[in-house]
Each structure stands twice: as C-alpha cells, then as structure tokens.
C-alpha positions in Angstrom: 121.1 86.4 154.9 123.7 86.4 157.7 127.1 87.1 156.7 129.8 85.0 158.4 133.1 86.9 158.9 136.1 85.5 157.1 138.7 84.0 159.3 141.4 86.7 160.1 145.2 86.0 160.2 144.8 86.3 164.1 142.1 83.6 164.0 144.3 81.3 162.0 147.3 81.8 164.4 145.0 81.1 167.4 143.8 77.9 165.8 147.4 76.8 165.2 148.2 77.4 168.8 145.2 75.5 169.9 146.1 72.5 167.7 149.6 72.7 169.0 148.3 72.7 172.7 146.0 69.8 172.0 148.9 67.6 170.5 151.1 68.7 173.5 148.5 67.6 176.1 147.8 64.3 174.3 151.6 63.6 174.3 151.9 64.5 177.9 149.1 62.3 179.1 146.5 65.1 179.9 143.3 63.2 179.4 140.2 64.6 181.1 140.2 65.5 184.8 142.3 62.6 185.9 144.4 63.7 189.0 147.8 62.1 190.0 147.4 63.1 193.6 145.4 60.1 195.1 148.2 57.7 193.7 151.0 60.1 194.9 149.3 60.0 198.4 149.5 56.2 198.3 153.1 56.1 197.2 154.2 58.6 199.8 152.4 56.6 202.5 154.4 53.5 201.5 157.9 55.2 201.2 159.5 58.5 200.6 161.5 56.9 197.6 160.4 54.2 195.2 162.2 52.2 192.5 161.0 53.1 189.1 158.6 56.0 188.3 155.3 54.2 189.2 152.7 56.8 188.1 154.2 57.0 184.7 154.7 53.3 184.3 158.5 53.4 184.2 160.1 50.2 185.5 162.9 50.2 188.2 165.3 48.9 185.5 165.4 49.4 181.8 166.5 47.0 179.2 169.9 48.6 179.0 170.3 48.1 182.9 169.7 51.8 183.8 167.9 52.1 187.2 165.4 54.7 187.9 164.1 55.9 191.3 161.5 58.6 192.2 161.5 60.9 195.3 158.0 61.6 196.7 158.3 63.3 200.1 159.1 66.9 200.6 162.2 66.2 202.6 163.6 63.7 199.9 162.9 66.0 197.0 164.5 69.0 198.8 167.6 66.8 199.7 168.1 65.9 196.1 167.8 69.5 194.9 170.3 70.6 197.7 173.0 68.1 196.8 173.6 69.0 193.1 177.0 67.2 193.1 175.6 63.7 194.0 172.4 64.4 192.0 173.7 66.1 188.9 171.6 67.8 186.2 174.0 66.5 183.5 171.3 64.1 182.4 169.6 67.1 180.7 172.6 67.1 178.3 171.0 63.9 176.7 167.4 65.2 176.9 167.5 68.9 176.5 170.7 69.8 174.5 169.5 68.3 171.2 166.3 70.5 171.5 167.6 73.7 173.0 171.4 73.6 172.6 173.7 74.1 175.6 171.9 75.7 178.7 172.8 76.1 182.3 170.5 73.4 183.2 173.0 70.8 182.4 176.0 72.6 183.6 178.1 71.5 186.7 180.0 73.3 189.2 182.1 75.6 189.2 181.1 76.4 185.7 177.4 76.6 186.5 177.9 79.2 189.2 179.7 81.5 186.9 177.1 81.2 184.0 174.1 81.5 186.5 175.6 84.9 187.5 175.7 85.9 183.7 172.1 84.8 183.3 171.2 86.8 186.3 172.1 90.0 184.6 168.9 89.3 182.5 166.7 89.2 185.5 168.3 92.2 187.5 165.9 93.9 190.1 166.4 97.2 188.4 165.1 95.7 185.2 162.2 94.0 186.9 161.0 97.3 188.4 161.0 98.8 184.9 159.2 95.8 183.3 156.6 96.1 185.9 155.7 99.7 185.0 156.5 99.8 181.3 156.0 96.3 180.0 153.8 93.9 182.1 151.2 96.3 183.3 150.4 97.8 179.8 150.3 94.5 178.1 147.9 93.0 180.8 145.6 96.1 180.4 145.6 95.9 176.5 144.9 92.1 176.7 141.8 92.6 179.0 140.6 95.6 177.0 140.1 93.4 174.1 137.3 91.4 175.6 136.2 93.4 178.7 132.8 94.5 177.1 131.9 91.0 176.2 131.1 90.2 179.8 132.1 86.6 179.4 135.4 84.8 178.3 137.6 81.7 178.6 140.3 83.2 180.7 142.8 80.5 179.6 142.6 81.5 176.0 142.0 85.2 176.6 144.5 85.9 179.4 146.7 83.2 180.8 148.0 81.7 177.6 148.7 84.9 175.6 150.2 87.1 178.3 153.2 85.2 179.6 154.5 84.3 176.1 154.1 88.0 175.0 156.0 89.2 178.1 159.0 87.0 177.3 158.9 87.9 173.6 158.8 91.5 174.5 161.9 91.0 176.9 163.8 89.3 174.1 162.9 92.3 171.9 160.8 90.2 169.4 158.3 92.1 167.3 154.5 91.6 168.2 153.9 90.3 164.7 156.0 87.2 165.4 154.7 86.3 168.8 151.9 83.8 167.8 154.4 81.8 165.6 156.7 81.7 168.5 154.0 80.5 170.9 153.3 77.6 168.5 157.0 76.7 168.1 157.4 76.8 171.9 154.6 74.4 172.6 155.9 72.1 169.8 159.4 72.2 171.4 158.0 71.3 174.8 155.9 68.5 173.5 159.1 66.4 172.5 157.8 63.4 174.5 154.8 63.2 172.1 156.5 64.0 168.7 160.3 64.5 168.8 160.5 65.2 165.1 158.1 68.1 165.4 160.0 69.3 168.5 163.3 69.1 166.6 161.8 71.0 163.6 160.6 73.8 165.9 163.8 74.1 167.6 165.7 74.5 164.3 163.2 77.2 163.3 163.7 78.9 166.5 167.4 78.9 166.4 167.4 80.2 162.8 165.4 83.1 163.8 167.5 83.8 166.9 170.8 83.8 164.8 169.4 86.9 163.1 168.2 88.5 166.4 171.6 88.1 168.2 173.5 89.4 165.1 171.3 92.5 165.0 171.8 93.1 168.8 175.5 92.9 168.4 175.4 95.5 165.6 172.7 97.7 167.1 172.3 97.2 170.9 168.9 97.7 172.4 167.2 97.7 175.8 166.4 94.0 175.9 167.6 90.7 177.4 169.4 89.6 174.2 171.6 92.7 174.3 172.1 92.4 178.0 173.3 88.7 177.7 175.5 89.6 174.7 177.3 92.1 176.7 177.4 90.4 180.2 180.8 89.4 181.4 182.2 88.0 184.7 185.9 87.7 185.3 186.6 87.6 181.5 183.9 84.9 181.0 181.1 85.7 178.4 178.3 83.7 177.0 178.8 82.0 173.6 176.4 82.5 170.8 175.1 79.0 171.1 174.5 79.6 174.9 172.5 82.7 174.1 170.4 80.8 171.6 170.1 78.1 174.3 168.9 80.6 176.8 166.4 82.0 174.4 165.0 78.6 173.4 164.8 77.6 177.0 163.2 80.8 178.3 160.5 81.1 175.8 158.7 77.7 176.4 159.7 77.2 180.1 158.8 80.8 181.2 155.7 81.1 179.1 154.2 77.6 179.6 154.7 77.3 183.4 153.5 80.8 184.2 150.4 80.4 181.9 149.6 77.1 183.7 150.2 78.4 187.3 148.1 81.6 186.8 145.1 79.6 185.3 145.2 77.1 188.2 145.3 79.9 190.8 142.2 81.5 189.0 140.3 78.3 189.1 141.2 77.8 192.8 140.1 81.3 193.7 136.8 81.0 191.6 136.0 77.7 193.1 136.5 79.1 196.7 134.5 82.3 196.5 135.2 83.2 200.2 138.9 83.2 199.5 138.3 85.1 196.2 136.3 87.8 198.0 139.1 88.0 200.8 141.8 88.6 198.1 139.7 91.0 196.1 139.1 93.1 199.3 142.7 92.9 200.5 145.3 92.7 197.8 148.0 92.3 200.6 146.7 88.6 200.5 147.7 88.2 197.0 151.3 87.0 197.5 150.2 84.3 199.8 147.5 83.3 197.3 150.1 83.0 194.6 152.4 80.8 196.7 149.5 78.6 197.8 148.4 78.2 194.2 151.8 77.0 193.2 152.0 74.6 196.0 148.4 73.3 195.5 148.8 72.9 191.7 152.4 72.9 190.7 152.5 73.7 187.0 155.5 71.2 186.3 155.2 68.0 188.3 158.6 66.4 187.6 162.2 67.1 187.3 165.1 64.6 186.9 168.7 64.2 188.1 171.6 61.7 187.4 173.2 60.0 190.4 176.9 60.5 190.3 177.9 58.0 193.1 176.5 55.3 195.3 174.3 56.9 197.8 171.3 56.5 200.1 168.2 58.6 200.3 165.4 58.0 202.8 166.9 54.6 203.7 166.9 53.5 200.0 170.3 52.5 198.5 170.7 54.2 195.1 173.6 53.1 192.8 175.7 55.5 190.8 174.4 56.0 187.2 170.7 55.8 188.2 168.0 58.3 187.1 166.4 60.1 190.0 162.9 61.4 189.3 161.7 64.2 191.6 157.9 64.5 192.1 157.5 68.1 192.9 153.7 67.8 192.8 153.9 65.0 195.4 156.3 67.0 197.6 154.0 70.0 197.6 151.3 67.7 198.9 153.3 66.2 201.7 150.9 65.7 204.6 153.8 65.6 207.1 154.6 69.3 206.2 151.0 70.7 205.5 147.7 69.9 207.1 145.0 68.7 204.6 147.5 69.4 201.6 144.8 68.5 198.9 142.9 71.5 199.9 143.5 75.1 198.6 143.7 77.3 201.6 145.5 80.7 201.4 145.2 81.2 205.0 147.1 78.0 206.0 150.4 78.4 208.0 152.9 79.6 205.5 155.8 77.4 204.7 158.0 77.5 201.6 156.8 75.2 198.8 159.2 73.6 196.2 157.3 74.5 193.1 160.3 76.5 191.7 162.7 73.9 192.7 165.5 74.6 195.2 169.2 75.0 195.6 171.7 75.9 192.9 169.3 75.4 190.0 166.3 77.2 191.6 164.1 78.8 188.8 165.8 81.8 187.4 162.4 83.4 186.3 160.5 83.0 189.6 160.4 86.7 190.4 159.2 87.5 186.9 156.5 84.9 187.2 155.4 86.3 190.6 155.4 89.8 189.0 153.3 88.7 186.1 150.9 86.9 188.3 150.4 89.9 190.6 149.8 92.2 187.6 147.3 89.8 186.0 145.2 89.3 189.2 145.1 92.8 190.2 143.9 93.9 186.7 141.3 91.1 186.6 139.9 92.2 190.1 139.9 95.9 189.0 138.7 95.7 185.5 136.1 92.7 185.6 133.9 93.5 188.5 132.0 90.6 190.0 134.2 88.0 188.2 132.8 84.5 188.6 132.4 81.2 187.0 130.0 81.1 184.2 127.0 79.2 185.4 126.1 78.1 181.9 129.4 76.5 181.2 130.6 73.0 182.3 132.4 73.0 185.6 136.1 73.7 185.1 138.7 71.1 186.0 142.5 70.8 186.0 144.2 68.3 183.7 147.7 66.6 183.1 150.1 64.3 184.7 153.3 66.1 183.7 152.1 69.8 183.2 148.9 70.6 185.0 146.4 73.4 184.5 142.8 73.9 183.4 142.3 73.4 179.8 139.6 76.3 179.9 138.1 78.6 182.5 134.7 80.1 181.5 133.8 83.3 183.4 131.4 86.1 183.4 131.4 89.5 185.1 129.2 92.6 185.6 
C-alpha cells in the first residue's frame, strides 16, 4: 500500500503563502489572462490625460467632490514624477501610513531629501557588492539546488517568489525560520484593497516583531540594514524608531513583491521568444538590456498616485488643486510615440529609459538591488538548468493582473 508523506511545516507554510497570494490577486482584480493594454492603448490615443481612472471604473468626481485624473502617456507620467511640488506624495499619508507607519514615500521637501539620504545608507554600493558575492549568489544557488534534479518545476513557486523575500529578510537580519511567515504577512499587507482588516492585522504583527529586532540591534549591532539605519545620521538628523519600522514594513512587501513579479515576467518573455532566450544565454552581456525591456514590457506595479497641490495644467487638461492624480506606468511604458511596436517584447529594440521604477525625487530606492537579484537569478538558471524551456505538457503560461502583473505560474523542463 502506497504511503503518503505527512505534510511538513514547510508544506504548511507554502500553502499559507499560496492562499495569501490568491486572496491578494482576487482583491487586485487579477482574473485570468485579461490584459489592460488594449484599453490603455485606446485611452492614450484619445488623450494623454483623462478625467477619472477609466480602467478601474473610478469616476471623475467622487461623492465627496474629490476629483481624479489619470496620466497615460510617457511624457505626462514623467512630467508628474518630475514635479514633486505640484504633484505631491502626501496622499500616501492617508493610504500607506495606517498600514506601514511613517515612510519617506509621503515626505515632502526639504525633509524628504534628508531622509532619502539616510535611507540610501542601507543601499550603499559597497554593501551591494558584498551582498552580490556573500548573500544573493549563494541564496540563488541553494534555491535552485533543491529542485535541479527534478528536471521540471513551476519557476514562480520555486524561484521567483521565494528568492526576493529571502534576500530582503537576510538584509534585515531576520532568521531563515521566520521568512515564510513574513512572506505571508507581506502579501496580506499589500492586499489592503481586498481586505483592509487582514492587512492591518498583518501590519501590527510585523511591527511587534520589528520592535524586538530594532531593540536587539541597538544593544548588539550587526552587519545588516537595521543596524545601518539605526546608526545613520546626516547633519544631526537620525531616523526615529517609528520611521525604521516604517522602512522595514515598506521594504519587505515592496521589494519582494515587485522583484518576484518582474523576474517572473521576464522569464515568461524569454521562454516565449526562444530566439531572444538563445541570444541572452549565449551572450550574458545582453542580460542588462533584457532586464530593462522586461520591466518596460510588463511593469510589475502599473499605477502610482499623487495629490495635486495647486491648480495646474497637464497635457492641455486643467487640473484643480486637491485632485488625485493617478499615474499609469503600464501605459507610459507602452507609449507608441516613444517605442515602435511597444506591445512586443524585443531586447534588441532601440534603448530608451522606461519609467518602471518611477522617476525624479521618489525614484525606487531598491532598483539597483532588483537588477542585481535579477542578474544573479537568470545567470544561475542558464548555468544550472541546461536546455531550460517551457513544459510542453503544461497549459501555456500567461500574465495576469490589473494593478500588479506577473504570471501566476511558469512550468518548465530542462535537460
């Protein structure tokens, strides 16, 4: 009689993460392989800026009189990111602060510039070089070693979801045994649109844990981001404990979730374009441009928001003070006035900067880390899984989501 193995603690943890991801996707409108890009193309063709947030069904004016506009063209989105005085991030105080505490996301100048520099201590280039050799590389190798002999896997579950969250947990100095629980909390926290109560509970659990972590690092400094931030100082300004908890609660979901998604989408792009996959596999010098094209082609987080601080005009549209300005990064990165045939994935296209990491004063702090992780992951996949290709017996992969986008799974085989 066949004996069925009892579920292990790791199986239980993986199942809880899967359930959290399914709840998150349902709350974020990630049904099937529906793509926002045909509608975004139509909206761009009509106007660079629209009243309301059409693809999400948000009206031009809410019941309380607040107006909403959305920028769709590359130039309009870039203009909003560039002018962070007229288009302020203080709207995040209302949305993000209850969940993550105070973060630099909501800060205004000149305070923002000082605190941004404090945060940059955590992402210093010298640290990045060390993480490359001592942390990210070995972690990627260990992860792939677990399933390499199986000759088949779902890369989303086996590689792209676990690695980024483990990298960030290691940078924060969290023990390996706590990572799965953190991953679940991070997904619950990000899924606030679908279930605010669950997100608030996850936030409270995270903070309670981080209080202990920070107190420990103040007593016994270590070689990790929490210690660096607890000691960072510029012109007598230091981060408060609440700001450090905010950074930690922001970094874990933001860094892990977006990198997991962008790497998975890039893998799908390469695996469905075998000629480009072969080119990158043969010449790793092409990997940087493949990474940038992947983020342009399937931006992991499609939308940002700003608050309009004075009456202004954008792309010929009058926008009154107090309005909410939505930014469609997905649309901006598919703007046909900037890229020929933008719906196609083409690593050999003329290289122009995309706007997937944002732009201006609030450009993504972790973008160099994301690129480092992606480079390590793909080099390891090419080196250790020879003949990597889509599993011919699995259903064709697809990319899903209207707010966050990536493939739900990616079944592959290798030799």
